[in-house]
mmCIF file of the N, C-alpha and C atoms, coordinates in Angstrom:
data_MODEL
# 
_entry.id   MODEL 
# 
loop_
_atom_site.group_PDB 
_atom_site.id 
_atom_site.type_symbol 
_atom_site.label_atom_id 
_atom_site.label_alt_id 
_atom_site.label_comp_id 
_atom_site.label_asym_id 
_atom_site.label_entity_id 
_atom_site.label_seq_id 
_atom_site.pdbx_PDB_ins_code 
_atom_site.Cartn_x 
_atom_site.Cartn_y 
_atom_site.Cartn_z 
_atom_site.occupancy 
_atom_site.B_iso_or_equiv 
_atom_site.pdbx_formal_charge 
_atom_site.auth_seq_id 
_atom_site.auth_comp_id 
_atom_site.auth_asym_id 
_atom_site.auth_atom_id 
_atom_site.pdbx_PDB_model_num 
ATOM 1   N N  . MET A 1 1  ? 9.237   -3.206  -10.288 1.00 0.00 ? 1  MET A N  1 
ATOM 2   C CA . MET A 1 1  ? 8.443   -2.282  -9.510  1.00 0.00 ? 1  MET A CA 1 
ATOM 3   C C  . MET A 1 1  ? 8.935   -0.846  -9.656  1.00 0.00 ? 1  MET A C  1 
ATOM 4   N N  . SER A 1 2  ? 10.120  -0.651  -10.179 1.00 0.00 ? 2  SER A N  1 
ATOM 5   C CA . SER A 1 2  ? 10.616  0.714   -10.328 1.00 0.00 ? 2  SER A CA 1 
ATOM 6   C C  . SER A 1 2  ? 9.781   1.500   -11.330 1.00 0.00 ? 2  SER A C  1 
ATOM 7   N N  . SER A 1 3  ? 9.160   0.822   -12.301 1.00 0.00 ? 3  SER A N  1 
ATOM 8   C CA . SER A 1 3  ? 8.297   1.526   -13.240 1.00 0.00 ? 3  SER A CA 1 
ATOM 9   C C  . SER A 1 3  ? 7.050   2.063   -12.544 1.00 0.00 ? 3  SER A C  1 
ATOM 10  N N  . LEU A 1 4  ? 6.638   1.427   -11.467 1.00 0.00 ? 4  LEU A N  1 
ATOM 11  C CA . LEU A 1 4  ? 5.504   1.917   -10.685 1.00 0.00 ? 4  LEU A CA 1 
ATOM 12  C C  . LEU A 1 4  ? 5.828   3.271   -10.073 1.00 0.00 ? 4  LEU A C  1 
ATOM 13  N N  . TYR A 1 5  ? 7.040   3.436   -9.600  1.00 0.00 ? 5  TYR A N  1 
ATOM 14  C CA . TYR A 1 5  ? 7.461   4.726   -9.045  1.00 0.00 ? 5  TYR A CA 1 
ATOM 15  C C  . TYR A 1 5  ? 7.384   5.817   -10.113 1.00 0.00 ? 5  TYR A C  1 
ATOM 16  N N  . ASP A 1 6  ? 7.758   5.492   -11.331 1.00 0.00 ? 6  ASP A N  1 
ATOM 17  C CA . ASP A 1 6  ? 7.693   6.473   -12.420 1.00 0.00 ? 6  ASP A CA 1 
ATOM 18  C C  . ASP A 1 6  ? 6.252   6.860   -12.730 1.00 0.00 ? 6  ASP A C  1 
ATOM 19  N N  . LEU A 1 7  ? 5.338   5.905   -12.623 1.00 0.00 ? 7  LEU A N  1 
ATOM 20  C CA . LEU A 1 7  ? 3.929   6.181   -12.918 1.00 0.00 ? 7  LEU A CA 1 
ATOM 21  C C  . LEU A 1 7  ? 3.276   7.090   -11.881 1.00 0.00 ? 7  LEU A C  1 
ATOM 22  N N  . VAL A 1 8  ? 3.687   6.977   -10.623 1.00 0.00 ? 8  VAL A N  1 
ATOM 23  C CA . VAL A 1 8  ? 2.990   7.705   -9.552  1.00 0.00 ? 8  VAL A CA 1 
ATOM 24  C C  . VAL A 1 8  ? 3.774   8.872   -8.972  1.00 0.00 ? 8  VAL A C  1 
ATOM 25  N N  . LYS A 1 9  ? 4.933   9.174   -9.506  1.00 0.00 ? 9  LYS A N  1 
ATOM 26  C CA . LYS A 1 9  ? 5.768   10.208  -8.896  1.00 0.00 ? 9  LYS A CA 1 
ATOM 27  C C  . LYS A 1 9  ? 5.102   11.579  -8.879  1.00 0.00 ? 9  LYS A C  1 
ATOM 28  N N  . ASP A 1 10 ? 4.245   11.879  -9.850  1.00 0.00 ? 10 ASP A N  1 
ATOM 29  C CA . ASP A 1 10 ? 3.561   13.173  -9.885  1.00 0.00 ? 10 ASP A CA 1 
ATOM 30  C C  . ASP A 1 10 ? 2.432   13.264  -8.859  1.00 0.00 ? 10 ASP A C  1 
ATOM 31  N N  . MET A 1 11 ? 2.021   12.144  -8.307  1.00 0.00 ? 11 MET A N  1 
ATOM 32  C CA . MET A 1 11 ? 0.906   12.124  -7.350  1.00 0.00 ? 11 MET A CA 1 
ATOM 33  C C  . MET A 1 11 ? 1.360   12.286  -5.909  1.00 0.00 ? 11 MET A C  1 
ATOM 34  N N  . TYR A 1 12 ? 2.655   12.241  -5.667  1.00 0.00 ? 12 TYR A N  1 
ATOM 35  C CA . TYR A 1 12 ? 3.187   12.346  -4.317  1.00 0.00 ? 12 TYR A CA 1 
ATOM 36  C C  . TYR A 1 12 ? 3.844   13.705  -4.118  1.00 0.00 ? 12 TYR A C  1 
ATOM 37  N N  . SER A 1 13 ? 3.619   14.291  -2.959  1.00 0.00 ? 13 SER A N  1 
ATOM 38  C CA . SER A 1 13 ? 4.167   15.600  -2.640  1.00 0.00 ? 13 SER A CA 1 
ATOM 39  C C  . SER A 1 13 ? 5.542   15.458  -1.990  1.00 0.00 ? 13 SER A C  1 
ATOM 40  N N  . GLU A 1 14 ? 6.375   16.435  -2.192  1.00 0.00 ? 14 GLU A N  1 
ATOM 41  C CA . GLU A 1 14 ? 7.704   16.457  -1.574  1.00 0.00 ? 14 GLU A CA 1 
ATOM 42  C C  . GLU A 1 14 ? 7.650   16.996  -0.146  1.00 0.00 ? 14 GLU A C  1 
ATOM 43  N N  . VAL A 1 15 ? 6.590   17.708  0.198   1.00 0.00 ? 15 VAL A N  1 
ATOM 44  C CA . VAL A 1 15 ? 6.454   18.311  1.524   1.00 0.00 ? 15 VAL A CA 1 
ATOM 45  C C  . VAL A 1 15 ? 5.296   17.664  2.272   1.00 0.00 ? 15 VAL A C  1 
ATOM 46  N N  . GLY A 1 16 ? 5.293   17.823  3.586   1.00 0.00 ? 16 GLY A N  1 
ATOM 47  C CA . GLY A 1 16 ? 4.207   17.292  4.397   1.00 0.00 ? 16 GLY A CA 1 
ATOM 48  C C  . GLY A 1 16 ? 4.517   15.914  4.955   1.00 0.00 ? 16 GLY A C  1 
ATOM 49  N N  . ARG A 1 17 ? 3.463   15.277  5.434   1.00 0.00 ? 17 ARG A N  1 
ATOM 50  C CA . ARG A 1 17 ? 3.620   13.939  6.006   1.00 0.00 ? 17 ARG A CA 1 
ATOM 51  C C  . ARG A 1 17 ? 4.081   12.948  4.957   1.00 0.00 ? 17 ARG A C  1 
ATOM 52  N N  . SER A 1 18 ? 4.857   11.992  5.409   1.00 0.00 ? 18 SER A N  1 
ATOM 53  C CA . SER A 1 18 ? 5.261   10.941  4.477   1.00 0.00 ? 18 SER A CA 1 
ATOM 54  C C  . SER A 1 18 ? 4.060   10.031  4.224   1.00 0.00 ? 18 SER A C  1 
ATOM 55  N N  . SER A 1 19 ? 3.986   9.503   3.044   1.00 0.00 ? 19 SER A N  1 
ATOM 56  C CA . SER A 1 19 ? 2.849   8.674   2.671   1.00 0.00 ? 19 SER A CA 1 
ATOM 57  C C  . SER A 1 19 ? 3.278   7.216   2.593   1.00 0.00 ? 19 SER A C  1 
ATOM 58  N N  . ILE A 1 20 ? 2.297   6.347   2.385   1.00 0.00 ? 20 ILE A N  1 
ATOM 59  C CA . ILE A 1 20 ? 2.588   4.920   2.226   1.00 0.00 ? 20 ILE A CA 1 
ATOM 60  C C  . ILE A 1 20 ? 3.315   4.740   0.895   1.00 0.00 ? 20 ILE A C  1 
ATOM 61  N N  . ASP A 1 21 ? 4.364   3.952   0.917   1.00 0.00 ? 21 ASP A N  1 
ATOM 62  C CA . ASP A 1 21 ? 5.120   3.670   -0.304  1.00 0.00 ? 21 ASP A CA 1 
ATOM 63  C C  . ASP A 1 21 ? 4.187   3.061   -1.344  1.00 0.00 ? 21 ASP A C  1 
ATOM 64  N N  . SER A 1 22 ? 4.292   3.491   -2.566  1.00 0.00 ? 22 SER A N  1 
ATOM 65  C CA . SER A 1 22 ? 3.367   3.064   -3.612  1.00 0.00 ? 22 SER A CA 1 
ATOM 66  C C  . SER A 1 22 ? 3.418   1.554   -3.868  1.00 0.00 ? 22 SER A C  1 
ATOM 67  N N  . VAL A 1 23 ? 4.582   0.952   -3.772  1.00 0.00 ? 23 VAL A N  1 
ATOM 68  C CA . VAL A 1 23 ? 4.692   -0.501  -3.967  1.00 0.00 ? 23 VAL A CA 1 
ATOM 69  C C  . VAL A 1 23 ? 3.973   -1.234  -2.841  1.00 0.00 ? 23 VAL A C  1 
ATOM 70  N N  . ILE A 1 24 ? 4.150   -0.777  -1.617  1.00 0.00 ? 24 ILE A N  1 
ATOM 71  C CA . ILE A 1 24 ? 3.471   -1.392  -0.473  1.00 0.00 ? 24 ILE A CA 1 
ATOM 72  C C  . ILE A 1 24 ? 1.963   -1.234  -0.626  1.00 0.00 ? 24 ILE A C  1 
ATOM 73  N N  . LEU A 1 25 ? 1.518   -0.067  -1.081  1.00 0.00 ? 25 LEU A N  1 
ATOM 74  C CA . LEU A 1 25 ? 0.088   0.175   -1.266  1.00 0.00 ? 25 LEU A CA 1 
ATOM 75  C C  . LEU A 1 25 ? -0.505  -0.776  -2.298  1.00 0.00 ? 25 LEU A C  1 
ATOM 76  N N  . VAL A 1 26 ? 0.200   -1.012  -3.388  1.00 0.00 ? 26 VAL A N  1 
ATOM 77  C CA . VAL A 1 26 ? -0.275  -1.943  -4.407  1.00 0.00 ? 26 VAL A CA 1 
ATOM 78  C C  . VAL A 1 26 ? -0.325  -3.361  -3.853  1.00 0.00 ? 26 VAL A C  1 
ATOM 79  N N  . LYS A 1 27 ? 0.693   -3.744  -3.103  1.00 0.00 ? 27 LYS A N  1 
ATOM 80  C CA . LYS A 1 27 ? 0.708   -5.088  -2.515  1.00 0.00 ? 27 LYS A CA 1 
ATOM 81  C C  . LYS A 1 27 ? -0.418  -5.261  -1.508  1.00 0.00 ? 27 LYS A C  1 
ATOM 82  N N  . LEU A 1 28 ? -0.654  -4.245  -0.677  1.00 0.00 ? 28 LEU A N  1 
ATOM 83  C CA . LEU A 1 28 ? -1.745  -4.320  0.296   1.00 0.00 ? 28 LEU A CA 1 
ATOM 84  C C  . LEU A 1 28 ? -3.101  -4.409  -0.397  1.00 0.00 ? 28 LEU A C  1 
ATOM 85  N N  . THR A 1 29 ? -3.272  -3.667  -1.477  1.00 0.00 ? 29 THR A N  1 
ATOM 86  C CA . THR A 1 29 ? -4.526  -3.724  -2.232  1.00 0.00 ? 29 THR A CA 1 
ATOM 87  C C  . THR A 1 29 ? -4.728  -5.097  -2.844  1.00 0.00 ? 29 THR A C  1 
ATOM 88  N N  . PHE A 1 30 ? -3.657  -5.714  -3.314  1.00 0.00 ? 30 PHE A N  1 
ATOM 89  C CA . PHE A 1 30 ? -3.742  -7.076  -3.854  1.00 0.00 ? 30 PHE A CA 1 
ATOM 90  C C  . PHE A 1 30 ? -4.155  -8.070  -2.768  1.00 0.00 ? 30 PHE A C  1 
ATOM 91  N N  . VAL A 1 31 ? -3.554  -7.955  -1.585  1.00 0.00 ? 31 VAL A N  1 
ATOM 92  C CA . VAL A 1 31 ? -3.917  -8.828  -0.462  1.00 0.00 ? 31 VAL A CA 1 
ATOM 93  C C  . VAL A 1 31 ? -5.373  -8.594  -0.069  1.00 0.00 ? 31 VAL A C  1 
ATOM 94  N N  . GLN A 1 32 ? -5.781  -7.336  -0.043  1.00 0.00 ? 32 GLN A N  1 
ATOM 95  C CA . GLN A 1 32 ? -7.152  -6.982  0.313   1.00 0.00 ? 32 GLN A CA 1 
ATOM 96  C C  . GLN A 1 32 ? -8.137  -7.624  -0.664  1.00 0.00 ? 32 GLN A C  1 
ATOM 97  N N  . PHE A 1 33 ? -7.856  -7.564  -1.925  1.00 0.00 ? 33 PHE A N  1 
ATOM 98  C CA . PHE A 1 33 ? -8.721  -8.161  -2.931  1.00 0.00 ? 33 PHE A CA 1 
ATOM 99  C C  . PHE A 1 33 ? -8.717  -9.688  -2.838  1.00 0.00 ? 33 PHE A C  1 
ATOM 100 N N  . THR A 1 34 ? -7.543  -10.267 -2.644  1.00 0.00 ? 34 THR A N  1 
ATOM 101 C CA . THR A 1 34 ? -7.411  -11.722 -2.606  1.00 0.00 ? 34 THR A CA 1 
ATOM 102 C C  . THR A 1 34 ? -8.176  -12.340 -1.441  1.00 0.00 ? 34 THR A C  1 
ATOM 103 N N  . PHE A 1 35 ? -8.111  -11.709 -0.272  1.00 0.00 ? 35 PHE A N  1 
ATOM 104 C CA . PHE A 1 35 ? -8.742  -12.264 0.917   1.00 0.00 ? 35 PHE A CA 1 
ATOM 105 C C  . PHE A 1 35 ? -10.090 -11.620 1.236   1.00 0.00 ? 35 PHE A C  1 
ATOM 106 N N  . CYS A 1 36 ? -10.629 -10.839 0.303   1.00 0.00 ? 36 CYS A N  1 
ATOM 107 C CA . CYS A 1 36 ? -11.956 -10.217 0.448   1.00 0.00 ? 36 CYS A CA 1 
ATOM 108 C C  . CYS A 1 36 ? -12.085 -9.422  1.745   1.00 0.00 ? 36 CYS A C  1 
ATOM 109 N N  . ILE A 1 37 ? -11.092 -8.618  2.033   1.00 0.00 ? 37 ILE A N  1 
ATOM 110 C CA . ILE A 1 37 ? -11.120 -7.757  3.214   1.00 0.00 ? 37 ILE A CA 1 
ATOM 111 C C  . ILE A 1 37 ? -11.634 -6.399  2.748   1.00 0.00 ? 37 ILE A C  1 
ATOM 112 N N  . ARG A 1 38 ? -12.630 -5.864  3.443   1.00 0.00 ? 38 ARG A N  1 
ATOM 113 C CA . ARG A 1 38 ? -13.282 -4.637  2.980   1.00 0.00 ? 38 ARG A CA 1 
ATOM 114 C C  . ARG A 1 38 ? -12.575 -3.363  3.429   1.00 0.00 ? 38 ARG A C  1 
ATOM 115 N N  . SER A 1 39 ? -11.773 -3.427  4.460   1.00 0.00 ? 39 SER A N  1 
ATOM 116 C CA . SER A 1 39 ? -11.170 -2.228  5.027   1.00 0.00 ? 39 SER A CA 1 
ATOM 117 C C  . SER A 1 39 ? -9.651  -2.273  4.879   1.00 0.00 ? 39 SER A C  1 
ATOM 118 N N  . MET A 1 40 ? -9.061  -1.159  4.480   1.00 0.00 ? 40 MET A N  1 
ATOM 119 C CA . MET A 1 40 ? -7.602  -1.084  4.387   1.00 0.00 ? 40 MET A CA 1 
ATOM 120 C C  . MET A 1 40 ? -6.987  -1.186  5.771   1.00 0.00 ? 40 MET A C  1 
ATOM 121 N N  . ARG A 1 41 ? -7.658  -0.632  6.773   1.00 0.00 ? 41 ARG A N  1 
ATOM 122 C CA . ARG A 1 41 ? -7.167  -0.721  8.146   1.00 0.00 ? 41 ARG A CA 1 
ATOM 123 C C  . ARG A 1 41 ? -7.090  -2.176  8.599   1.00 0.00 ? 41 ARG A C  1 
ATOM 124 N N  . LYS A 1 42 ? -8.130  -2.962  8.301   1.00 0.00 ? 42 LYS A N  1 
ATOM 125 C CA . LYS A 1 42 ? -8.126  -4.392  8.642   1.00 0.00 ? 42 LYS A CA 1 
ATOM 126 C C  . LYS A 1 42 ? -7.041  -5.133  7.862   1.00 0.00 ? 42 LYS A C  1 
ATOM 127 N N  . THR A 1 43 ? -6.837  -4.740  6.627   1.00 0.00 ? 43 THR A N  1 
ATOM 128 C CA . THR A 1 43 ? -5.804  -5.369  5.805   1.00 0.00 ? 43 THR A CA 1 
ATOM 129 C C  . THR A 1 43 ? -4.432  -5.150  6.421   1.00 0.00 ? 43 THR A C  1 
ATOM 130 N N  . ILE A 1 44 ? -4.166  -3.931  6.867   1.00 0.00 ? 44 ILE A N  1 
ATOM 131 C CA . ILE A 1 44 ? -2.884  -3.628  7.489   1.00 0.00 ? 44 ILE A CA 1 
ATOM 132 C C  . ILE A 1 44 ? -2.730  -4.391  8.792   1.00 0.00 ? 44 ILE A C  1 
ATOM 133 N N  . GLU A 1 45 ? -3.809  -4.475  9.584   1.00 0.00 ? 45 GLU A N  1 
ATOM 134 C CA . GLU A 1 45 ? -3.761  -5.243  10.840  1.00 0.00 ? 45 GLU A CA 1 
ATOM 135 C C  . GLU A 1 45 ? -3.449  -6.708  10.560  1.00 0.00 ? 45 GLU A C  1 
ATOM 136 N N  . LYS A 1 46 ? -4.113  -7.287  9.559   1.00 0.00 ? 46 LYS A N  1 
ATOM 137 C CA . LYS A 1 46 ? -3.866  -8.692  9.204   1.00 0.00 ? 46 LYS A CA 1 
ATOM 138 C C  . LYS A 1 46 ? -2.435  -8.884  8.716   1.00 0.00 ? 46 LYS A C  1 
ATOM 139 N N  . ALA A 1 47 ? -1.931  -7.969  7.919   1.00 0.00 ? 47 ALA A N  1 
ATOM 140 C CA . ALA A 1 47 ? -0.559  -8.074  7.419   1.00 0.00 ? 47 ALA A CA 1 
ATOM 141 C C  . ALA A 1 47 ? 0.448   -8.012  8.561   1.00 0.00 ? 47 ALA A C  1 
ATOM 142 N N  . GLU A 1 48 ? 0.226   -7.091  9.500   1.00 0.00 ? 48 GLU A N  1 
ATOM 143 C CA . GLU A 1 48 ? 1.133   -6.978  10.638  1.00 0.00 ? 48 GLU A CA 1 
ATOM 144 C C  . GLU A 1 48 ? 1.096   -8.233  11.509  1.00 0.00 ? 48 GLU A C  1 
ATOM 145 N N  . THR A 1 49 ? -0.091  -8.785  11.702  1.00 0.00 ? 49 THR A N  1 
ATOM 146 C CA . THR A 1 49 ? -0.255  -9.996  12.520  1.00 0.00 ? 49 THR A CA 1 
ATOM 147 C C  . THR A 1 49 ? 0.382   -11.201 11.859  1.00 0.00 ? 49 THR A C  1 
ATOM 148 N N  . ASN A 1 50 ? 0.159   -11.365 10.569  1.00 0.00 ? 50 ASN A N  1 
ATOM 149 C CA . ASN A 1 50 ? 0.605   -12.563 9.869   1.00 0.00 ? 50 ASN A CA 1 
ATOM 150 C C  . ASN A 1 50 ? 2.037   -12.517 9.398   1.00 0.00 ? 50 ASN A C  1 
ATOM 151 N N  . MET A 1 51 ? 2.706   -11.372 9.531   1.00 0.00 ? 51 MET A N  1 
ATOM 152 C CA . MET A 1 51 ? 4.120   -11.311 9.158   1.00 0.00 ? 51 MET A CA 1 
ATOM 153 C C  . MET A 1 51 ? 4.980   -12.092 10.139  1.00 0.00 ? 51 MET A C  1 
ATOM 154 N N  . ALA A 1 52 ? 4.525   -12.213 11.367  1.00 0.00 ? 52 ALA A N  1 
ATOM 155 C CA . ALA A 1 52 ? 5.273   -12.962 12.378  1.00 0.00 ? 52 ALA A CA 1 
ATOM 156 C C  . ALA A 1 52 ? 5.080   -14.419 12.101  1.00 0.00 ? 52 ALA A C  1 
# 
């Protein structure tokens, strides 16, 4: 996954609000696609619920 950081490092700003980690974003997108969830917000809610 460290190569992913190299691919996206130019897309992230050093200043301002912190953003979602790129590895987490890729994993969430994979879960979203796998379970046919249409909203990223719903995907995050499901991930938070099912981690317990």
